[in-house]
N, C-alpha and C positions, 0 to 999 in steps of 0.2 A: 801648377797655381791653372786655375779652372778659365777657356777663355769665355766662358759665360759669366754676368753680371748677375747677381742677387739680389730681388725685390723683393718685398713682402708686400703682400694685400690687407688690406686693413682689417680682414677678417682675422688673416694671422696675429697681427699685434693686438685685436682685440682678445684672443682665446689667451693668448700669454698672461695681457693683463688681469683678466679678467681669474684666471686662476690664482696667481701673486696676489690679487689685493681676498680674493676667499682665504688662503694659505693664510694671512697675514691678519685676518679678522678673526677667525679661528683660534689663533695661536693668542692673541691681544686678549681676547676675550676670558681666554683662563687665565691672566694675568693682570686684569682690570680690577682694581677696586680689593687688594689681596689683603689690606695693611701692612703687608713686607715693607721693611725699610731703604730695600731695593728696589722698589716696584718701580721708580724710572728708569734706572739701569737695565730692568729686563726688558721695556717697553720698547726703550732704545735700541737694544738688542734685537728685538724682533724685527723693528722696521728695517733696521742694516741687513737684517737676514733677507727679509724680500726681495730689497732692492741688490742682492749680490743674487737670488735665487733668480730675478728677472735677468739681469745680464750675463751669467748662465747659460741659461737656457735659447739665447740668442745667440751667444758668443758656439754651444757645442752644434744648432740648426746652421750656421754658418761655416765648421769645418766640415761638418758630413757632408754638406751640399758643395762643395769647393771645388774637390776633385774633377776633373775631366770625367774619369769613372768612378762611379758611385758603387760601390758593393752593399748588394742587400737589400737594393729598392726590389718590390715589386711596381710593376705594371698593369695599371689598371685600364686606360684607354691608349690611344694612339703617341698621347701625348700629358697624359695624367700619368704619376706615379705616388708610393707611398714607400717611406722609410723610417724603419722603428727603428730605436736605439733605447739604451738608459744613460740617464742622468743620475749616477747617486742610484739609488732604489726606485727612480722615478722612471715609468716607460714613457717614450715622449714619439707619439705620431707626427708623421710629418705628411702631408699631403702637396704636390707640388708639381706642378707646369712646367714644360720647357717649351720657348718658343726661339726653334732654332737659325731662323731669318735676321730675326733680330738680337740674340745668343743673350736672351736672357731666360732665365731659371725665377720663375714666379711660387715662391712659398705663397700657398691658398689658403691653409689652415692648420693648426698645429691642436694636435690633443693630449692632455698631459694626464698621467693615473693617477687620479686624486685618492692617494691613499687612506683610507679614514682615520681620524682621531680618536683614540680610543680614550672615554674618560673614566 
């Protein structure tokens, strides 16, 4: 376990919230007003999947940034790093900094590869 505390900047939280919101809206637009008898069930499932995706992203970021030694990271500056990994088929790129005096890793931003939805 890491001796560093993991914290998120507001931008990182907003990045994930925006991705999940747009993901959910894109899927919901496919299933709204279809007239299918199970439409309500499908819409609830989409919302549950979006909530699960939100949690999975943060859980995976935490697992990736928790160890003392982070494998595969790329140093951008003296205190700024980039870490890329896959969550399912989605590429997640995390930019983070380290404040070694305060023993804090700050997740600065999170970028998620938005796979196009083909209609």
